[in-house]
LONUKE-910020 format. One line per field, with one value per residue (C-alpha): residue in three letters; x, y, z. Coordinates in steps of 0.1 Angstrom, whole numbers, always signed. Layout:
residuo c(ALA;...)
X c(X;...)
Y c(Y;...)
Z c(Z;...)
//
This chain:
residuo c(UNK;UNK;UNK;UNK;UNK;UNK;UNK;UNK;UNK;UNK;UNK;UNK;UNK;UNK;UNK;UNK;UNK;UNK;UNK;UNK;UNK;UNK;UNK;UNK;UNK;UNK;UNK;UNK;UNK;UNK;UNK;UNK;UNK;UNK;UNK;UNK;UNK;UNK;UNK;UNK;UNK;UNK;UNK;UNK;UNK;UNK;UNK;UNK;UNK;UNK;UNK;UNK;UNK;UNK;UNK;UNK;UNK;UNK;UNK;UNK;UNK;UNK;UNK;UNK;UNK;UNK;UNK;UNK;UNK;UNK;UNK;UNK;UNK;UNK;UNK;UNK;UNK;UNK;UNK;UNK;UNK;UNK;UNK;UNK;UNK;UNK;UNK;UNK;UNK;UNK;UNK;UNK;UNK;UNK;UNK;UNK;UNK;UNK;UNK;UNK;UNK;UNK;UNK;UNK;UNK;UNK;UNK;UNK;UNK;UNK;UNK;UNK;UNK;UNK;UNK;UNK;UNK;UNK;UNK;UNK;UNK;UNK;UNK;UNK;UNK;UNK;UNK;UNK;UNK;UNK;UNK;UNK;UNK;UNK;UNK;UNK;UNK;UNK;UNK;UNK;UNK;UNK;UNK;UNK;UNK;UNK;UNK;UNK;UNK;UNK;UNK;UNK;UNK;UNK;UNK;UNK;UNK;UNK;UNK;UNK;UNK;UNK;UNK;UNK;UNK;UNK;UNK;UNK;UNK;UNK;UNK;UNK;UNK;UNK;UNK;UNK;UNK;UNK;UNK;UNK;UNK;UNK;UNK;UNK;UNK;UNK;UNK;UNK;UNK;UNK;UNK;UNK;UNK;UNK;UNK;UNK;UNK;UNK;UNK;UNK;UNK;UNK;UNK;UNK;UNK;UNK;UNK;UNK;UNK;UNK;UNK;UNK;UNK;UNK;UNK;UNK;UNK;UNK;UNK;UNK;UNK;UNK;UNK;UNK;UNK;UNK;UNK;UNK;UNK;UNK;UNK;UNK;UNK;UNK;UNK;UNK;UNK;UNK;UNK;UNK;UNK;UNK;UNK;UNK;UNK;UNK;UNK;UNK;UNK;UNK;UNK;UNK;UNK;UNK;UNK;UNK;UNK;UNK;UNK;UNK;UNK;UNK;UNK;UNK;UNK;UNK;UNK;UNK;UNK;UNK;UNK;UNK;UNK;UNK;UNK;UNK;UNK;UNK;UNK;UNK;UNK;UNK;UNK;UNK;UNK;UNK;UNK;UNK;UNK;UNK;UNK;UNK;UNK;UNK;UNK;UNK;UNK;UNK;UNK;UNK;UNK;UNK;UNK;UNK;UNK;UNK;UNK;UNK;UNK;UNK;UNK;UNK;UNK;UNK;UNK;UNK;UNK;UNK;UNK;UNK;UNK;UNK;UNK;UNK;UNK;UNK;UNK;UNK;UNK;UNK;UNK;UNK;UNK;UNK;UNK;UNK;UNK;UNK;UNK;UNK;UNK;UNK;UNK;UNK;UNK;UNK;UNK;UNK;UNK;UNK;UNK;UNK;UNK;UNK;UNK;UNK;UNK;UNK;UNK;UNK;UNK;UNK;UNK;UNK;UNK;UNK;UNK;UNK;UNK;UNK;UNK;UNK;UNK;UNK;UNK;UNK;UNK;UNK;UNK;UNK;UNK;UNK;UNK;UNK;UNK;UNK;UNK;UNK;UNK;UNK;UNK;UNK;UNK;UNK;UNK;UNK;UNK;UNK;UNK;UNK;UNK;UNK;UNK;UNK;UNK;UNK;UNK;UNK;UNK;UNK;UNK;UNK;UNK;UNK;UNK;UNK;UNK;UNK;UNK;UNK;UNK;UNK;UNK;UNK;UNK;UNK;UNK;UNK;UNK;UNK;UNK;UNK;UNK;UNK;UNK;UNK;UNK;UNK;UNK;UNK;UNK;UNK;UNK;UNK;UNK;UNK;UNK;UNK;UNK;UNK;UNK;UNK;UNK;UNK;UNK;UNK;UNK;UNK;UNK;UNK;UNK;UNK;UNK;UNK;UNK;UNK;UNK;UNK;UNK;UNK;UNK;UNK;UNK;UNK;UNK;UNK;UNK;UNK;UNK;UNK;UNK;UNK;UNK;UNK;UNK;UNK;UNK;UNK;UNK;UNK;UNK;UNK;UNK;UNK;UNK;UNK;UNK;UNK;UNK;UNK;UNK;UNK;UNK;UNK;UNK;UNK;UNK;UNK;UNK;UNK;UNK;UNK;UNK;UNK;UNK;UNK;UNK;UNK;UNK;UNK;UNK;UNK;UNK;UNK;UNK;UNK;UNK;UNK;UNK;UNK;UNK;UNK;UNK;UNK;UNK;UNK;UNK;UNK;UNK;UNK;UNK;UNK;UNK;UNK;UNK;UNK;UNK;UNK;UNK;UNK;UNK;UNK;UNK;UNK;UNK;UNK;UNK;UNK;UNK;UNK;UNK;UNK;UNK;UNK;UNK;UNK;UNK;UNK;UNK;UNK;UNK;UNK;UNK;UNK;UNK;UNK;UNK;UNK;UNK;UNK;UNK;UNK;UNK;UNK;UNK;UNK;UNK;UNK;UNK;UNK;UNK;UNK;UNK)
X c(-1852;-1842;-1867;-1866;-1860;-1892;-1925;-1929;-1909;-1929;-1918;-1882;-1883;-1900;-1872;-1846;-1865;-1869;-1832;-1820;-1830;-1794;-1770;-1739;-1733;-1735;-1752;-1739;-1760;-1750;-1720;-1718;-1693;-1694;-1730;-1717;-1713;-1748;-1774;-1809;-1824;-1853;-1858;-1862;-1872;-1849;-1824;-1821;-1789;-1777;-1786;-1789;-1771;-1790;-1778;-1781;-1770;-1761;-1774;-1806;-1836;-1865;-1893;-1906;-1915;-1948;-1946;-1967;-1941;-1918;-1923;-1889;-1882;-1847;-1836;-1842;-1829;-1792;-1788;-1753;-1737;-1743;-1780;-1785;-1768;-1788;-1820;-1815;-1804;-1837;-1856;-1839;-1847;-1883;-1884;-1865;-1833;-1797;-1773;-1745;-1748;-1719;-1720;-1694;-1688;-1690;-1670;-1686;-1686;-1700;-1728;-1739;-1735;-1753;-1725;-1742;-1723;-1690;-1700;-1688;-1652;-1647;-1669;-1647;-1616;-1630;-1639;-1604;-1590;-1613;-1605;-1568;-1579;-1580;-1595;-1601;-1565;-1553;-1517;-1495;-1488;-1456;-1431;-1436;-1410;-1375;-1349;-1321;-1287;-1269;-1273;-1274;-1252;-1231;-1207;-1170;-1159;-1179;-1165;-1171;-1198;-1211;-1246;-1235;-1223;-1257;-1276;-1255;-1243;-1244;-1215;-1193;-1193;-1176;-1196;-1204;-1232;-1249;-1247;-1263;-1291;-1299;-1299;-1323;-1345;-1348;-1359;-1383;-1396;-1434;-1438;-1417;-1437;-1469;-1455;-1446;-1481;-1495;-1473;-1488;-1523;-1517;-1503;-1533;-1556;-1537;-1547;-1583;-1582;-1566;-1592;-1618;-1602;-1609;-1641;-1653;-1665;-1686;-1701;-1737;-1760;-1794;-1823;-1855;-1890;-1920;-1958;-1980;-2017;-2020;-2008;-2039;-2043;-2076;-2076;-2107;-2120;-2152;-2169;-2159;-2127;-2106;-2082;-2048;-2017;-1986;-1953;-1923;-1886;-1860;-1823;-1800;-1762;-1736;-1712;-1719;-1696;-1696;-1673;-1675;-1657;-1634;-1644;-1629;-1602;-1620;-1610;-1575;-1571;-1584;-1558;-1531;-1543;-1541;-1506;-1496;-1509;-1490;-1458;-1466;-1469;-1435;-1420;-1438;-1420;-1387;-1396;-1404;-1370;-1352;-1369;-1363;-1325;-1322;-1341;-1321;-1288;-1298;-1311;-1280;-1256;-1275;-1275;-1237;-1234;-1256;-1237;-1204;-1219;-1231;-1196;-1182;-1210;-1201;-1165;-1176;-1197;-1167;-1147;-1175;-1177;-1139;-1141;-1168;-1148;-1118;-1138;-1153;-1117;-1106;-1136;-1127;-1092;-1105;-1092;-1127;-1160;-1194;-1207;-1182;-1192;-1229;-1223;-1203;-1231;-1256;-1234;-1229;-1266;-1273;-1247;-1259;-1295;-1285;-1276;-1311;-1321;-1293;-1301;-1337;-1327;-1305;-1334;-1358;-1335;-1329;-1367;-1372;-1345;-1362;-1395;-1378;-1361;-1393;-1380;-1392;-1374;-1359;-1340;-1324;-1315;-1291;-1275;-1270;-1268;-1230;-1215;-1194;-1177;-1190;-1178;-1144;-1151;-1179;-1192;-1184;-1209;-1225;-1220;-1255;-1273;-1308;-1320;-1310;-1337;-1364;-1352;-1337;-1362;-1390;-1415;-1411;-1416;-1447;-1460;-1453;-1474;-1502;-1504;-1502;-1529;-1552;-1547;-1557;-1588;-1598;-1596;-1617;-1643;-1645;-1651;-1683;-1699;-1694;-1713;-1705;-1709;-1714;-1713;-1728;-1732;-1742;-1747;-1754;-1779;-1814;-1839;-1876;-1899;-1935;-1961;-1984;-1961;-1930;-1897;-1877;-1839;-1822;-1791;-1797;-1778;-1781;-1762;-1767;-1752;-1760;-1751;-1757;-1751;-1759;-1787;-1798;-1782;-1788;-1751;-1737;-1711;-1700;-1697;-1676;-1653;-1650;-1641;-1614;-1601;-1599;-1581;-1556;-1549;-1544;-1519;-1501;-1497;-1486;-1460;-1445;-1447;-1429;-1401;-1396;-1396;-1370;-1348;-1354;-1344;-1311;-1303;-1311;-1290;-1261;-1264;-1267;-1236;-1215;-1226;-1219;-1185;-1177;-1190;-1170;-1138;-1144;-1152;-1121;-1099;-1117;-1111;-1074;-1071;-1090;-1068;-1037;-1051;-1057;-1022;-1007;-1028;-1019;-982;-984;-1001;-975;-948;-967;-973;-1011;-1038;-1058;-1090;-1075;-1067;-1102;-1117;-1095;-1106;-1142;-1139;-1122;-1151;-1177;-1159;-1156;-1194;-1200;-1175;-1193;-1226;-1209;-1194;-1228;-1244;-1218;-1227;-1264;-1261;-1245;-1274;-1298;-1279;-1283;-1319;-1325;-1311;-1332;-1302;-1308;-1319;-1308;-1332;-1320;-1331;-1367;-1367)
Y c(-866;-829;-805;-805;-774;-780;-794;-820;-837;-815;-784;-795;-805;-772;-753;-771;-767;-730;-726;-736;-704;-690;-719;-714;-748;-785;-808;-843;-870;-906;-924;-912;-883;-879;-867;-833;-824;-832;-805;-803;-808;-832;-856;-893;-919;-922;-950;-947;-960;-925;-897;-864;-832;-802;-768;-747;-713;-696;-662;-662;-642;-662;-638;-663;-689;-688;-686;-718;-739;-739;-733;-719;-688;-683;-717;-705;-669;-675;-703;-717;-749;-765;-754;-770;-802;-805;-797;-825;-849;-841;-849;-883;-889;-882;-907;-933;-933;-929;-911;-887;-852;-830;-794;-784;-748;-744;-723;-693;-711;-743;-728;-706;-675;-644;-625;-592;-592;-592;-569;-537;-550;-550;-519;-500;-512;-499;-466;-462;-468;-443;-417;-419;-407;-370;-370;-332;-322;-292;-291;-264;-238;-224;-243;-219;-194;-197;-177;-159;-176;-146;-111;-82;-59;-79;-61;-58;-85;-111;-129;-165;-167;-196;-200;-188;-155;-150;-158;-134;-110;-79;-94;-86;-49;-59;-33;-44;-18;-30;-66;-57;-37;-66;-92;-70;-64;-102;-107;-78;-66;-64;-73;-104;-114;-110;-131;-158;-157;-161;-191;-207;-198;-213;-246;-248;-244;-272;-295;-283;-292;-325;-335;-336;-367;-387;-397;-375;-391;-372;-380;-371;-372;-358;-362;-346;-349;-344;-341;-331;-325;-341;-374;-388;-424;-440;-464;-485;-480;-485;-455;-464;-451;-425;-402;-391;-375;-395;-379;-394;-392;-400;-401;-411;-411;-426;-420;-408;-410;-394;-398;-382;-405;-385;-404;-379;-362;-329;-330;-341;-311;-287;-301;-296;-260;-254;-270;-247;-217;-227;-230;-196;-182;-195;-179;-147;-149;-152;-123;-101;-111;-103;-69;-62;-69;-47;-18;-19;-21;+6;+30;+25;+31;+61;+74;+71;+87;+117;+120;+121;+148;+168;+169;+180;+207;+220;+224;+241;+266;+274;+281;+302;+323;+328;+338;+363;+378;+382;+399;+423;+432;+437;+458;+481;+486;+490;+457;+442;+458;+454;+433;+405;+407;+404;+374;+356;+363;+347;+317;+313;+314;+290;+265;+269;+263;+228;+218;+216;+194;+170;+170;+162;+133;+119;+120;+105;+76;+70;+70;+46;+22;+24;+12;-16;-27;-25;+3;+38;+65;+82;+50;+47;+84;+78;+48;+63;+100;+99;+101;+72;+67;+44;+7;+4;-31;-44;-79;-93;-94;-129;-149;-162;-169;-158;-194;-191;-165;-191;-208;-180;-151;-156;-135;-158;-188;-171;-166;-203;-214;-191;-208;-243;-234;-220;-249;-273;-251;-252;-290;-291;-268;-292;-321;-304;-316;-353;-373;-373;-402;-399;-427;-423;-444;-439;-461;-458;-464;-451;-452;-442;-442;-431;-428;-458;-480;-501;-485;-494;-494;-505;-501;-481;-477;-463;-471;-450;-438;-410;-402;-368;-355;-321;-320;-283;-253;-225;-226;-219;-247;-239;-202;-212;-232;-203;-179;-202;-207;-169;-166;-193;-171;-141;-158;-174;-140;-125;-152;-143;-106;-113;-131;-103;-78;-99;-98;-60;-57;-75;-57;-23;-32;-41;-8;+12;-5;+0;+36;+43;+28;+50;+81;+73;+69;+102;+119;+103;+118;+151;+151;+144;+173;+196;+187;+193;+228;+237;+226;+247;+277;+275;+272;+303;+322;+313;+326;+358;+348;+346;+362;+346;+345;+321;+297;+299;+294;+263;+249;+255;+237;+208;+204;+206;+178;+158;+160;+146;+118;+109;+107;+85;+62;+59;+50;+22;+6;+10;-5;-36;-40;-37;-65;-88;-78;-85;-119;-126;-126;-131;-168;-200;-217;-252;-246;-241;-276)
Z c(+599;+594;+582;+544;+523;+505;+515;+487;+458;+434;+451;+451;+415;+405;+423;+403;+370;+376;+383;+348;+329;+333;+329;+349;+366;+357;+382;+377;+392;+394;+381;+345;+345;+307;+311;+321;+285;+275;+267;+280;+314;+310;+340;+331;+357;+386;+381;+343;+329;+321;+344;+324;+334;+348;+338;+370;+382;+415;+425;+403;+414;+425;+417;+391;+417;+435;+473;+476;+458;+489;+525;+535;+515;+530;+516;+480;+484;+489;+464;+459;+446;+480;+480;+446;+457;+488;+470;+445;+473;+491;+459;+457;+494;+488;+460;+479;+458;+469;+446;+448;+434;+421;+409;+382;+372;+334;+311;+294;+260;+275;+295;+266;+287;+278;+259;+266;+299;+279;+250;+268;+267;+229;+226;+250;+232;+199;+215;+229;+194;+179;+205;+194;+159;+150;+115;+117;+125;+105;+91;+105;+78;+94;+72;+43;+55;+40;+60;+40;+40;+55;+66;+41;+61;+86;+109;+101;+125;+142;+172;+181;+208;+229;+243;+277;+262;+245;+277;+299;+273;+297;+317;+287;+297;+330;+349;+385;+388;+356;+368;+401;+384;+361;+389;+409;+378;+372;+408;+413;+379;+380;+343;+348;+378;+358;+330;+355;+368;+333;+328;+359;+347;+313;+328;+350;+320;+303;+331;+328;+290;+296;+322;+295;+281;+313;+332;+360;+393;+418;+452;+458;+488;+494;+519;+529;+542;+519;+524;+494;+493;+459;+473;+491;+502;+511;+541;+550;+586;+606;+589;+553;+537;+554;+535;+548;+533;+542;+552;+534;+546;+519;+519;+490;+484;+462;+433;+398;+368;+334;+304;+270;+246;+224;+193;+167;+187;+195;+232;+223;+199;+226;+250;+223;+219;+256;+257;+228;+247;+278;+257;+243;+278;+286;+254;+263;+296;+278;+255;+286;+301;+268;+267;+304;+301;+270;+287;+319;+300;+275;+301;+323;+294;+283;+319;+320;+286;+297;+330;+310;+287;+317;+331;+298;+296;+330;+319;+288;+308;+329;+298;+283;+314;+314;+277;+285;+314;+291;+264;+289;+301;+265;+258;+287;+272;+237;+224;+218;+208;+225;+198;+206;+242;+233;+211;+239;+264;+240;+235;+273;+281;+253;+265;+301;+290;+279;+314;+328;+299;+305;+342;+335;+312;+340;+364;+340;+332;+370;+376;+347;+360;+395;+380;+361;+392;+413;+436;+445;+424;+454;+464;+429;+429;+457;+440;+405;+410;+412;+377;+364;+330;+304;+306;+290;+278;+256;+246;+212;+184;+182;+151;+143;+110;+102;+107;+144;+149;+145;+177;+196;+193;+219;+200;+170;+192;+206;+171;+164;+194;+183;+149;+165;+190;+164;+141;+169;+177;+141;+141;+173;+157;+127;+151;+162;+129;+140;+166;+203;+227;+264;+290;+324;+355;+391;+421;+458;+485;+491;+520;+521;+551;+548;+576;+577;+556;+562;+554;+523;+519;+487;+467;+435;+402;+367;+336;+305;+272;+248;+212;+198;+163;+148;+124;+121;+139;+114;+102;+137;+136;+100;+109;+139;+117;+92;+121;+133;+98;+94;+128;+116;+86;+108;+131;+102;+86;+119;+122;+88;+97;+130;+112;+88;+117;+134;+103;+102;+138;+133;+101;+117;+147;+125;+106;+138;+152;+121;+117;+154;+151;+121;+139;+170;+150;+133;+166;+182;+154;+158;+195;+190;+166;+190;+218;+196;+186;+223;+232;+204;+212;+249;+240;+218;+245;+271;+247;+240;+203;+207;+228;+256;+236;+211;+240;+253;+219;+212;+246;+239;+206;+223;+248;+221;+202;+234;+239;+204;+210;+242;+223;+197;+224;+240;+207;+201;+235;+229;+194;+209;+233;+203;+185;+215;+218;+182;+185;+216;+240;+277;+276;+258;+234;+244;+280;+268;+252)
//
């Protein structure tokens, strides 16, 4: 006969009795299969008409059994369905009975399983539902602004425009040099590069804020050797008790997890605030692009206008010198007095003194364009020093209503994101008044070896949770809420102010465009009259009906009027740039969505 699992029937029966504390299996003994549904585990005499059912389990610890109950400890350590079946068969063999033994797994409801193993599931479901709630969310106050229905001073004629015209409005001037400058500025401008970097930073911070909504898992490992004088162990020896300090070597490692459950949406609101800030960074990039395009176009058009005026001024200086030469000749013949000569010398020097000013303005504009394009000033000087006329063509005036500013102006969109972000942060601050729940868990392996003792190696784990709620903080949380509420009022007021400033920009741009058009028309008429006066004076002089000074005087007047017309023409082009800048031209709002 094979060596039994247990030394006696009593030991075998004790093993089975001790195994029923956690009931996970039915042990059906005998022919009566309906006995699987019975409760209880009392053992009647073997051979009874109905053999009862034993409620047994697999994997139960055996620390409750005394070592003297069984001889083979390994037989009881890895208990399974087969182990239980063999144990009861051995008990029957001891008592001289023959019977079959079957182990049936039971359902959780039948075996009366400890539902504490399943409680985390509904609890986690409830926590996830609560985490989707944000009871402290603050309404966005931006819907209080009502834009006007139309502009107060619209231009005389507004042309139909499409989004592509608004995005690339500078191409309406049909100036290849301007197009090349703007392309280079979009690629190399330092402010634009900084704005792009800020967008990347804001998007990264959005990921940081979103990560607070999820658990964090870390790997840990540690080890070391320890020997302390305060840890003394007494060991009996031949001379009594000997004292020694053991040396301990320890190593641990595993995984740890932590999760703050977002019960009231504080982390969700912080994530929304970070997302709004990232959106604001993108809109700030668009605003920088709109400003850059307007600056490059404005400085380029002003440069061409100043170069045109410089050429006119040089021609005027030549005429002034010729007029002075004629006066001096007439003075020598007695046809002109010295006073007229002195007045002409003063006028010549005054006119010539304007040339350095215009030259300096040209150099400053070129230097400014070089900085905007990300180049050294000397490189741009070679490209733009040669004078060219103002563009003969110009883009049409866009037909947009005031309501379009809310979507097209990047600075307004930045102000909107500031309000949204601050409203979310206020809600997150209010959530600090509510409890916070943190779940934590860790598991791994640890080993300990100490001199004089056997080593120990075991798996280790911890499960924990914590709930915190503010009780007393000397008004810190409430003051924090008040501060965020005040900031929300500030950004809401700034949004309203930004919208009014946007309306002002458009109205002022329209006024400047209309006035520059009127001035250019008047200067054009004046230039036409001055050219006619010069033509008539020159004709009279050639026929001997008028003197040479009258011709020079008419030419001088013509050049002065041409200078004013050049200023008016430059102002018309710059006013068009201001209109597109006021409308946020240089990008398309739909692309941002």
